[in-house]
N, C-alpha and C positions, 0 to 999 in steps of 0.2 A: 502493498497501498505506500504512497508517495501521497498521500495526503498531507499535508500541511496546516496543520489549526493552531494558533498561538494568539495574544492578546495579554491585554492589560487593562484594570482597573482600580482607580481609587474604591477607599470603603472609608467613608465619611459619617452616614446616614444610616439608620437603617430599614433603607428601602436600599441601598446597596447591596445587603444581605440577598433580597430579592433577585437581584439583579444580579449577582454570582450563581447561583442557583441557573439562574437562566442559562449565562452565556457557558459556563459550564457543562451544561446538561445539553446544550448543542456541540460544544466539541467533542463530548463524547458520543453525541449519537452519529457524529460527522464522520467518526474513527472508528466506526462500527461497536461499540458497545454492544451489549444485550440487556433488556431491559433491567434483569436485578445488577446488574453490575453498575450502569444509569444512576439508579439509584441509591447504590453505595457511594459511586464517585461524588453526586450532588451533596449526599446527606456526611459528607466528610468536608465538601466544599462551605456548606451552609453551617455547619460545626467553627469550623477557623475563622470564616468570616467575624460571626457574630461575635466571637472569643476577641476578635480586634476592636471593635466596634465596642464591647462593654469590657473591656479589661486595659485596651489602648485608644481609643478614643478615636484614631485613623489610622490609615495603613494601604497597601496595596495586595492587591493581587495579581498574578501571571501565572498564564496558563501554557504550552505546549507543547505536540505530539511528538512523540521520541520514534524517530523510525530507522534504529540501527538493525541489530541483529533479530529485535524484536520491537512491538507495535505498542506503545503507551502512550500514556499524558501525565505530564507532572503537573503541579502545583505548586505554586510557592507563593505562602502569606507573610508578608512582613510588618512589622511596626516596629517606632518608636517609643514604645510604652515603658514601662517602668519594669519588663524585664520577668521572667520565670525564676525565682530565688532557687528551688531547687527540681531541676527537672523531672531526675529520677524519680521523684515523690510525684511531684503532678502526674503522671503517667501508669499511679497506681489507679486501680475504681475506688472510687468512692469519695477519692481525693479532690476538696473544692477550697479556694480562695473567698469564693465568693457567697453565693445563693445558691447555685447549683446542686445537681445531683456526682457531682465528678465524673461523668462519665463520659466528657468531650472528649479530651486527646487518647487518654484507652479507648475507647468507642471509636474512636479516627483511626486510631491504629489498627486495631481489627477488621474496619474495611476495606483498606489499602494494601497494597503488595510491601511500598516502602514508606515506613516514616522517619523523618530528620530532623530533630526538635535543638537551636541554636539560639540560645538567650544570655544575654549580658544586663544585670542588673541597673539599669538608672541608664540603658542604650536600647533595649528593645530584645524582637525575637522576629526569627526566620526558622520557618514552619515550608520543611518540603515531603509533598508526599507523590507516590506515582501508582499506579494504577496500571497491570501489563494484560492486552487486549488475551482471550484464551485463544488458542488458534484449533 
């Protein structure tokens, strides 16, 4: 598959969560993901976009297709927020610094094939997730 799918969008308002879901859904469908994987990708993107809006106030989402030995979709979420004090702890189900259930980051990791979290206190967080197209 040679379909190049890429884009970026700012995350500044609650409405941007809806727009991120729409953009990611279109990208996943264009790349040929099935309904179940599209739902997983959109759910993960929604969670990470909401985290930026709630915890950092603003940020950016970038996405692009991967077309090397395998076809996939990579999403990168960046913010200049307060950062995550303990990434390992934040990845534990049930841990939350807010009012949530603490399933956001661990749930996102379960939905996707790959997830990397880089965070620095006072400088922000970057999260990269990937989903590979099942052949």
